[in-house]
N, C-alpha and C positions, 0 to 999 in steps of 0.2 A: 281763636281760630279765625281765619280770613274768610268773609263772605265774598263769593265771586261775584256777586252783583253789586252795581253802584261802587265800584272799586277804583275809579279812575285817579283817586287820590292817595290810595295804599302805596306805602313805599318799603322796600326791603334793602338792608346793606348786602351788596355782593358777598362780603366776607361771612356772612351768616349761612351760606348755602353750602351743603357738602355734595360735591361732585360725585354721581354715580356712573356716568357715562359719557365721554366726549363724542358728540355727533360730527361736528366739524367745528373751524375757529370760530369762537363766539356763541357757539349753541351746545347747550349740556342738558342733560337729564340730572337733576340734582333733587335734593331734599333739604327742607326747612323745618325745624320742630313746628312752627306757628302756620305752617301752610298744608292745608289738606290732611291732617293729622300725620304729618312727616312722610306722607306718600309722595312718589316722584311726580315731579313737576318740570316743565320745560322753561329753561332759562336761556333767553337770546340776549346778547349784550354786544355793544360795540367795543371794538379791541383798538381802534383808532379814532382820533378825534373827529376826522372828517366822515366816520362812519354814523355818528350821533344822529343825524337828519334821518337816516333810514330807520333806525329805531323809534323814532318820533313819528314818522309816517306811517309805520307798521301800527305802532300803539294806537294812533289815530283811526286806523282801520278798523281795529278790534273794538274801539269804542262805536263805531257805526254799526257793527255787527254782533254786538253783544248778545242779542236775545235771539239770534238763529242758530238752529242745531247743527249746521254744517260746518261751524268754526269753532274751535277749541276755545274754551272759556278763558278770558282774560282775567288775569288773577291780581297783578299790581306791577309797580315800576320797579327796576333794579337801579340802586344808587351807588354811586361811588364813594364809599365809606357810609359812616352812619346818616350824616346830614348832607352828603355831596350832591352832585349834579345827577341827573337821571341819565344812564347809559344804555338802559335796555328794560326788558319787561320780563314777566312770569306769565306762562298759560299753562293749561291744562295740558299734560301728557297723554297722548293716544298711544296707550298700550297695546302692543301686538298690530299695529297697523303695517302695512306694505305699500310701496308706491303703486300707483294704478299701472295698467297694462291696457293695450286695446281692447281686450275683452270687457273691461270695466267702463267702457264707453258711456252707457246708459246711466250708470250710477253718477259719473263726473259730470253728466250734462244736467242731470237733477240737481246734482249740489251747486253747480255754477249758474243755474237757472235761479236759485234762491238769490243769489248775490244780485243777479240782473234784476230781479223783482224790485230790489231796493235801490235801483240805479247805479250799481257799484260794479266797476269792470276790475276784474282780477288783476289784469296787467302782466302775469307771468304763469301761463297755463302749462308749464312743463309737468310732465308726468311725476315728477318728485313732490309736487306741490298739493297732489292729491292723494290723500291717506284712505286707503281702503281698509274697511275694517270689516273682515267677512262676517256677514250675517247681519252687519249693523249699519250698513251703508257706506258713504263716502263723505270725509270731511276735507276741508281746505286750509291749508297752511301756507305760510311765508306770503304775508299780505303787503311786505314794504312797496309794492308796485300798485297797489290797489289805488283806483281814482273814483270818486263820488261825482255823479251829476253828468255822466256820460250820455251821449245820444243814443238813441234806440240802433242807430247803424253802427256804432262802435261796439254795442253789445252783441249784435248779431254777427259782426264780422270775428269777436272773440270766439263765439260759440261754434261758428264755421271752421276756426283754425283747431278747435280742440282734438279733432281725430288725429290731425297730424303730428300734435305734440305728444300725443299718447303713442303714436307710432315710432316717434323718432328714437333711433338706436344709440345716439351719442349719450355721454353722460353728463350733458349740460343740465345743471342744477342738482345732480347727484350727491349723494352723502357719502363721505369717506368716513368709515369708522377707523379711529386711530387707536391702535393697542399702544399703551405705554408701559 
């Protein structure tokens, strides 16, 4: 069993996962016999070579935020084949979560504040990146645009823009469920 703490060197072959649900291109809910006792996890990987840096950036953000409760736990890296290059990562799957709505502003502000207290700017505050777990608070996902070492002004600006992001009626950042 893989320990979700201190796991920045843990690697999994992409071919060893069994897909349960495709959320969008490069993002799957999957299972692996050696991960979380075979329970579903989120697997996010690069489809194209030019996307690899996004996976690297997001993995780095998970490392910064590993010990806060508002971010899904980072489990390990996904590799291209057994000993191949890193193309993505595995994280905790937040079952039963829904995208944030304007009525969730308080919980979203609380979660975003946790990042800001560590000097981390989320970078993409669209409503689909806030996972509301009714009765259990809000978690933040999709950290590929996160930045560390931001000024207080930048963090305050991001917080001020949160309400507008939650009220946005476009599907920007939305999840398309693909039925195959």
